[in-house]
C-alpha positions in Angstrom: -0.6 0.1 -0.2 1.2 3.6 -0.6 1.3 6.5 1.8 -1.3 8.6 2.3 -1.1 11.8 0.5 -2.3 15.0 0.7 -5.0 16.7 -1.2 -5.9 20.3 -2.2 -9.9 20.4 -4.1 -11.2 23.1 -5.7 -15.1 23.4 -5.4 -15.6 26.8 -6.9 -14.4 30.4 -6.1 -17.5 30.8 -3.8 -17.1 27.9 -2.2 -13.4 27.4 -1.5 -11.1 24.8 -1.0 -11.5 21.2 0.6 -9.1 18.2 2.2 -8.9 15.3 1.2 -6.5 11.9 1.7 -5.4 9.2 -1.4 -4.9 6.0 -1.0 -4.0 4.7 -4.0 -2.7 1.1 -4.0 -0.4 -0.9 -6.6 -2.9 -2.3 -9.3 -5.6 -0.8 -7.7 -8.8 -2.2 -9.9 -10.9 1.4 -9.1 -11.6 4.0 -7.2 -14.0 4.7 -4.7 -14.9 8.5 -3.1 -15.9 8.4 0.2 -17.5 11.1 2.1 -18.5 11.5 5.6 -21.2 11.4 7.9 -23.2 14.7 9.5 -21.6 14.4 12.6 -17.7 13.6 11.8 -15.0 14.5 9.2 -12.8 12.5 7.0 -10.3 11.8 9.6 -12.8 9.4 11.8 -11.7 6.5 13.0 -14.5 4.4 11.1 -13.8 6.6 7.9 -9.8 5.6 8.0 -10.0 2.1 9.3 -12.5 1.5 5.9 -10.1 2.9 3.6 -7.3 1.5 5.1 -9.0 -1.6 4.7 -10.5 -1.7 1.6 -7.0 0.0 0.1 -5.4 -3.8 1.3 -8.1 -5.2 -1.0 -7.1 -3.2 -3.8 -9.3 -0.5 -4.3 -7.8 3.1 -4.1 -9.8 5.6 -1.9 -10.2 9.5 -1.8 -11.9 10.4 1.3 -12.7 13.9 2.2 -14.2 16.6 4.2 -17.4 18.7 2.9 -16.8 22.6 3.3 -18.3 23.1 6.7 -16.6 20.6 8.3 -13.1 22.1 6.2 -14.0 25.5 7.9 -14.7 24.2 11.1 -18.9 25.1 11.8 -21.0 21.8 12.7 -24.0 22.4 10.7 -23.7 21.0 7.0 -24.1 22.2 4.4 -26.7 23.1 1.7 -27.2 19.9 -0.8 -26.4 22.5 -3.8 -22.8 23.6 -2.1 -22.3 19.2 -0.9 -23.6 18.3 -4.3 -20.9 20.7 -6.4 -18.4 19.1 -4.1 -19.1 15.7 -4.8 -18.6 16.9 -8.2 -15.1 18.6 -7.7 -14.0 15.6 -6.0 -15.0 13.2 -8.6 -13.7 15.0 -11.1 -10.1 15.6 -9.0 -10.2 11.7 -7.9 -10.7 11.0 -11.8 -7.4 12.8 -12.3 -5.6 10.9 -10.1 -6.5 7.4 -11.9 -5.1 5.8 -14.8 -7.6 6.4 -17.8 -10.8 4.0 -18.0 -10.4 2.9 -14.0 -14.1 3.0 -12.7 -14.7 5.6 -9.9 -17.4 4.7 -7.5 -19.1 7.3 -5.1 -19.4 6.4 -1.4 -20.5 7.6 2.0 -21.6 7.5 5.5 -25.4 8.5 6.1 -25.1 12.4 4.8 -22.1 12.0 2.8 -23.6 8.8 1.2 -27.3 11.0 0.6 -25.5 13.7 -0.9 -23.6 11.5 -3.5 -26.9 9.5 -4.6 -28.2 13.0 -5.5 -24.8 14.2 -6.9 -25.3 10.8 -9.4 -29.5 11.7 -9.7 -28.3 15.0 -10.9 -26.3 13.9 -13.9 -22.6 13.6 -11.6 -20.7 10.5 -13.4 -19.8 7.2 -11.2 -19.7 3.8 -11.9 -21.6 2.9 -8.8 -22.7 4.1 -5.5 -22.1 2.4 -2.1 -23.8 4.2 0.8 -22.6 2.8 4.4 -25.6 3.7 6.3 -28.9 5.9 4.6 -30.7 8.1 6.2 -33.8 7.3 4.7 -35.4 9.2 7.2 -35.1 11.0 10.2 -35.3 8.8 13.8 -38.8 8.2 14.5 -40.2 10.0 11.4 -40.9 7.7 9.0 -43.0 9.6 7.0 -40.0 12.2 6.5 -38.5 9.7 3.6 -35.7 10.7 1.6 -35.8 8.9 -1.5 -37.6 11.3 -3.9 -34.0 10.6 -5.6 -34.3 7.5 -6.3 -36.4 6.4 -9.6 -33.7 8.6 -11.8 -30.8 6.3 -10.4 -32.4 3.1 -11.7 -29.7 1.0 -13.5 -27.4 2.6 -11.5 -25.2 -0.3 -9.4 -25.9 0.6 -5.4 -25.2 -1.6 -2.9 -26.8 -0.6 0.6 -25.1 -1.7 4.0 -27.3 -0.9 6.7 -27.6 -1.5 10.4 -30.9 -3.7 11.2 -31.4 -1.5 14.5 -30.7 2.0 12.6 -32.4 4.3 13.4 -32.6 6.1 10.2 -34.2 3.2 8.5 -36.8 1.9 11.1 -39.5 0.5 10.0 -36.8 -2.0 8.0 -39.4 -2.7 5.3 -39.8 0.9 4.4 -36.0 0.2 2.9 -36.6 -3.1 1.4 -39.5 -1.9 -0.1 -37.3 1.1 -2.1 -34.4 -1.3 -2.5 -36.6 -3.7 -4.2 -38.0 -1.4 -6.5 -34.2 -0.7 -8.1 -33.8 -4.0 -8.1 -31.4 -5.7 -9.7 -29.1 -3.4 -9.1 -29.7 -2.1 -6.5 -28.7 -4.3 -3.0 -29.2 -3.9 0.3 -27.3 -5.9 2.7 -28.4 -5.7 6.5 -26.4 -5.7 9.2 -28.1 -8.0 12.3 -28.1 -5.6 15.3 -26.3 -3.4 14.1 -27.4 1.0 14.8 -26.2 3.9 12.2 -22.6 3.5 13.4 -22.6 0.2 13.4 -21.7 -0.9 16.4 -23.5 -3.8 18.4 -24.4 -3.8 21.2 -22.5 -5.6 23.7 -20.3 -6.4 21.1 -17.4 -3.4 21.6 -15.3 -2.6 18.7 -12.9 0.5 18.0 -14.6 2.2 15.0 -11.6 1.8 12.5 -12.6 -2.2 13.5 -16.0 -1.6 12.5 -15.2 0.4 9.4 -12.5 -2.1 8.7 -15.3 -4.9 8.7 -17.5 -3.7 6.7 -14.2 -3.5 3.2 -14.7 -7.2 2.0 -18.5 -6.6 1.3 -18.0 -3.4 -0.7 -15.2 -4.5 -2.4 -16.7 -7.8 -3.8 -19.3 -5.9 -5.4 -17.1 -3.0 -6.7 -15.4 -6.5 -8.1 -18.7 -8.1 -9.6 -19.5 -5.0 -11.3 -16.1 -4.5 -12.6 -16.3 -2.2 -15.9 -15.0 0.6 -17.4 -15.8 4.1 -15.8 -19.0 5.8 -17.8 -18.0 9.2 -18.6 -20.5 12.0 -19.6 
């Protein structure tokens, strides 16, 4: 595995730059761009553990901070800013990769949701990986955040979700969403896991939890190996 390399990615004159970290193993088969959740940045142990582990499985990663996090603010960026950031980071990730290498978009919670909205609005990606999709606010299943998914029909998507995740209870709501997107979309429930993929009674470091998801993601990417789509 090559060492991590720090990137500074220009999003736009009115937004500025965001920091990112590239990890590229020798002979990488794909690049996975990974965004953080609303309450933690790119260097949270869950993400660093996940990126290190999937790198050992032959997938390059670029993890980045959204502008609000880079500026030290707590409240997440509005979708137009987050989507513009996704576009800039995906373009930078492609520029760092060999021509034709597939580039996937992934994210924890908020980061994955913004990735899916960016792809729905035309951002090029070989596929999407959700590390816990926030389908609705906890206890508010009627506030479903799924209105853009019809635009993603045919895009390979992997949903990794904890059975005890309050953002996806009742579970059958996410079951129905993914069933409507099949066969391109796959839902992989993690038994007894919460939104952070923690399992009650099985305390593990966040880095180990993130790393434990890497094989599932690497397998899904390998199953969909093909040249990256460009628009």
